[in-house]
C-alpha positions in Angstrom: -164.6 38.0 -257.9 -166.1 38.3 -261.4 -169.2 35.6 -262.3 -166.6 33.5 -264.0 -164.9 32.4 -261.1 -168.4 32.0 -258.8 -168.4 28.1 -258.6 -170.5 25.5 -255.9 -168.4 23.6 -254.1 -168.5 19.7 -253.8 -169.7 19.3 -250.5 -171.1 15.7 -249.4 -172.9 15.3 -246.7 -171.6 14.6 -243.5 -170.5 10.5 -243.0 -168.6 8.5 -240.5 -166.3 7.9 -243.5 -165.3 11.3 -243.3 -164.2 11.1 -238.8 -160.6 10.6 -238.9 -159.6 13.0 -241.7 -161.7 16.0 -240.0 -160.3 15.4 -236.6 -157.1 15.5 -238.1 -157.7 18.7 -239.1 -160.0 20.2 -235.6 -156.6 18.7 -233.7 -154.3 21.5 -234.9 -157.6 24.1 -233.3 -157.7 26.1 -230.7 -160.5 26.2 -228.3 -163.9 26.2 -230.6 -167.3 25.4 -229.6 -169.6 22.7 -229.3 -170.4 22.8 -233.2 -167.4 21.6 -233.9 -167.5 18.5 -232.2 -168.0 15.4 -235.1 -170.5 13.7 -233.3 -172.5 16.9 -233.6 -172.3 17.6 -237.0 -173.2 14.0 -237.3 -176.1 14.2 -235.2 -178.1 17.6 -235.9 -179.9 18.3 -239.0 -178.1 18.7 -242.8 -174.2 19.2 -242.3 -172.3 18.9 -245.4 -168.1 18.5 -246.0 -165.5 19.5 -248.0 -161.6 19.6 -247.9 -160.1 22.2 -249.6 -157.2 24.0 -249.1 -155.7 22.3 -246.0 -159.2 22.9 -244.2 -162.5 21.5 -243.4 -165.5 23.7 -244.9 -168.9 23.2 -243.4 -172.3 23.8 -245.1 -175.1 23.5 -242.5 -178.7 24.2 -242.2 -179.5 26.4 -238.8 -183.1 28.0 -238.3 -183.7 27.6 -242.1 -180.6 29.2 -243.6 -177.7 28.4 -245.1 -174.9 28.8 -243.1 -170.6 28.6 -243.3 -169.1 27.6 -240.1 -165.6 29.6 -240.1 -163.1 26.9 -241.8 -161.3 24.4 -239.6 -157.7 23.3 -240.0 -154.6 25.0 -240.0 -154.3 25.6 -243.9 -155.3 28.2 -246.3 -158.0 29.9 -244.5 -158.3 33.0 -247.3 -158.5 30.4 -250.1 -160.8 28.4 -248.2 -163.1 31.6 -247.3 -162.9 32.7 -251.0 -164.3 29.3 -252.1 -166.8 29.9 -249.5 -168.0 33.4 -250.6 -167.9 32.2 -254.7 -169.9 29.1 -253.3 -172.9 31.3 -251.4 -172.4 33.3 -254.8 -173.3 30.8 -257.0 -176.0 29.3 -254.6 -177.9 33.1 -254.6 -177.3 32.8 -251.3 -176.3 35.1 -248.1 -172.7 35.0 -247.1 -173.1 33.7 -243.7 -170.4 32.3 -241.2 -171.2 31.3 -237.9 -168.2 29.8 -235.0 -166.2 33.1 -234.9 -164.7 33.6 -232.0 -162.9 36.6 -230.7 -159.7 35.1 -232.5 -161.6 34.3 -235.5 -162.6 37.8 -235.6 -159.2 39.1 -235.8 -158.6 36.4 -238.7 -161.5 37.9 -240.6 -160.9 41.4 -240.4 -157.2 41.0 -241.1 -158.0 39.1 -244.3 -161.1 41.5 -245.5 -160.6 44.7 -243.7 -163.9 46.2 -243.2 -165.8 43.2 -245.3 -167.8 41.9 -242.5 -170.5 43.0 -240.2 -170.8 41.0 -236.7 -173.3 40.5 -234.9 -172.7 38.4 -230.9 -175.9 36.9 -229.8 -175.3 35.7 -225.8 -177.7 32.6 -226.4 -174.6 31.2 -228.5 -172.1 31.1 -225.7 -170.5 27.8 -224.5 -170.9 27.3 -221.0 -167.3 25.9 -220.0 -166.8 24.5 -216.7 -163.8 23.3 -214.8 -164.5 19.1 -214.7 -163.3 19.1 -210.6 -165.8 22.1 -209.9 -168.7 19.7 -211.1 -167.3 16.1 -209.7 -166.3 18.0 -206.4 -169.0 21.1 -205.4 -166.7 22.2 -203.2 -167.4 25.5 -201.7 -170.1 28.3 -200.3 -170.8 28.6 -204.2 -171.9 25.2 -205.0 -173.7 24.6 -201.7 -176.9 24.3 -202.9 -176.0 21.8 -205.6 -174.0 19.7 -202.6 -177.5 19.6 -201.0 -179.4 18.7 -203.6 -176.8 15.8 -204.7 -176.3 14.5 -201.3 -180.6 14.2 -200.4 -180.6 12.6 -204.1 -177.8 10.2 -202.5 -180.1 9.7 -199.2 -183.1 9.2 -201.3 -182.5 7.0 -203.6 -179.8 4.9 -201.8 -178.3 2.1 -203.5 -178.7 3.7 -206.5 -175.7 2.4 -209.3 -173.8 4.5 -211.8 -172.8 2.6 -215.1 -171.0 3.2 -218.4 -173.8 3.1 -221.4 -173.0 0.2 -223.0 -174.6 -2.4 -225.3 -175.7 -4.6 -222.6 -177.8 -1.4 -221.1 -178.3 0.7 -224.0 -181.9 -0.5 -224.4 -182.8 0.7 -221.0 -181.1 3.9 -222.1 -183.5 4.3 -225.1 -186.1 3.2 -222.8 -185.2 6.1 -220.2 -184.7 8.6 -223.2 -188.4 7.4 -224.6 -190.3 8.0 -221.5 -188.6 11.4 -220.9 -189.7 12.7 -224.2 -193.5 11.3 -223.7 -193.5 13.2 -220.4 -192.2 16.5 -222.0 -195.0 16.3 -224.8 -197.7 15.1 -222.1 -197.0 18.3 -220.3 -196.1 20.8 -223.6 -197.5 19.3 -226.6 -196.1 21.7 -228.8 -192.7 21.5 -227.9 -189.9 21.2 -230.4 -188.3 18.2 -229.5 -188.2 16.3 -232.6 -184.6 17.1 -233.8 -183.5 16.5 -230.3 -184.8 13.5 -230.1 -183.6 12.0 -233.6 -180.2 13.1 -232.9 -180.2 11.2 -229.6 -181.2 8.4 -231.1 -178.6 8.2 -233.9 -176.2 8.8 -231.0 -177.1 5.4 -229.4 -177.4 4.1 -232.2 -173.7 5.3 -233.7 -172.7 5.8 -230.2 -169.4 3.1 -230.8 -168.5 4.8 -234.1 -168.6 8.1 -233.2 -166.2 7.4 -230.1 -169.5 8.8 -227.6 -169.0 8.2 -223.8 -171.6 8.4 -221.0 -173.3 7.0 -218.2 -176.2 5.8 -216.7 -178.3 5.8 -212.9 -180.2 3.3 -212.1 -182.4 2.7 -209.4 -184.5 0.1 -208.8 -184.0 -1.9 -211.8 -184.2 1.0 -214.4 -182.4 4.0 -216.1 -183.7 7.2 -214.3 -180.7 9.3 -215.7 -178.2 9.4 -218.3 -175.5 11.5 -219.7 -173.9 11.1 -223.0 -171.5 13.6 -225.1 -167.7 12.9 -227.0 -164.1 15.0 -226.9 -164.0 18.1 -228.1 -160.3 18.5 -227.9 -157.1 17.8 -225.6 -158.5 19.1 -222.5 -162.5 19.2 -223.0 -164.9 17.3 -223.1 -168.4 18.1 -224.7 -171.8 17.4 -222.7 -174.0 16.4 -225.3 -177.1 14.8 -224.3 -178.1 14.8 -220.1 -181.4 13.5 -219.3 -183.4 12.9 -215.8 -186.8 11.2 -215.3 -188.9 14.0 -213.4 -190.6 12.4 -210.0 -186.5 11.6 -208.7 -185.7 14.9 -206.4 -181.8 15.7 -207.4 -181.5 13.1 -210.3 -179.9 16.3 -212.8 -177.3 17.6 -209.5 -176.8 13.6 -209.2 -176.2 12.8 -213.3 -174.0 16.0 -213.5 -171.9 15.3 -211.0 -171.4 11.2 -211.4 -170.5 12.5 -215.1 -168.0 14.4 -214.1 -166.5 12.0 -211.9 -166.5 10.0 -214.2 -164.8 11.4 -217.4 -162.2 12.9 -214.6 -161.0 9.6 -213.8 -160.9 8.1 -217.5 -159.6 11.0 -218.9 -157.2 12.7 -216.9 -156.1 14.8 -219.3 -159.7 16.4 -219.3 -159.6 19.6 -217.9 -162.8 20.8 -218.6 -166.5 20.2 -219.6 -168.5 22.3 -222.5 -171.8 22.1 -221.3 -172.8 23.7 -224.9 -175.5 26.7 -224.9 -178.3 28.3 -223.7 -180.3 28.9 -226.8 -181.3 32.1 -225.3 -184.1 30.5 -223.1 -184.1 32.3 -219.7 -184.3 28.6 -218.0 -182.2 26.9 -219.3 -179.6 29.8 -218.7 -180.4 30.4 -215.1 -178.9 26.7 -214.8 -176.1 26.5 -216.8 -175.0 29.9 -214.7 -176.4 28.4 -211.4 -173.3 25.9 -212.0 -170.3 28.8 -212.1 -169.0 28.2 -215.4 -164.5 28.7 -215.4 -165.3 30.6 -218.8 -167.5 30.9 -221.7 -167.1 30.3 -225.3 -168.0 33.5 -226.5 -169.4 33.4 -230.7 -170.8 35.9 -233.1 -172.2 35.4 -236.8 -170.1 37.3 -239.3 -171.7 38.6 -242.8 -170.6 39.8 -246.0 -171.5 43.5 -246.1 -171.4 43.5 -249.7 -174.5 40.8 -249.4 -176.9 43.8 -247.3 -176.0 43.4 -243.7 -175.0 46.0 -241.5 -175.2 45.8 -237.3 
């Protein structure tokens, strides 16, 4: 690739206007990670998009680094990645591809033999659960979760579950504000701002993003809620889940109630993607305790010409 072929792609910040075109391409994909839901692309950080060669090319900021998620769609992947390489060189940045599943790793190796090195991080793997497992909590392996849920039901008898809607969204916002205030009171250095901004946008633009969620009410206020969006034809991505402190078993309850709600409303949904553990040991332990059906393994890929080897 010569200097004369180096050209920056015409990326645009992701907006609601891109949603339908992007979802048409995403529908052609096999299993992908949670970072590919349109809602996550729209809500989190600085994300840009370009449509070229029959695919969606993404440009993101991750941990203060510029990255290119693997292109979305069944168009000309080779030409799209060539364009990404040219864009990275025109910008003078490292060519980093993310969202590399085992299937995509094979594609990269075939298209660019020995040109990319790969680094897999367990903290970036998605935890995917069978919706029936989380809705029913059957069997010995869910004994403790079932006990937590039953204790919640007994202690907070009369609680109600409502879909998040215009009529109760202010109550959900109030619960979210209290959750963040409580966490910051416990740990003033907690890095919660990016998530708080994402959740604020999610509640504001819930209808346009076609997000869905539930709120658990007790004693006239929201004490827990969950919110997410459809990832593909059989998987729903649970993007936010919060429960106020002081309510025993509230997380177990909102987890189970959301699974039941989704199973009823979306009969084709078989799996719930509860996203990554980000390498946090406590979060990893909690996600494993719900016995995932499988993990979506994802790697980073670096162009070896940029000096990266693993």
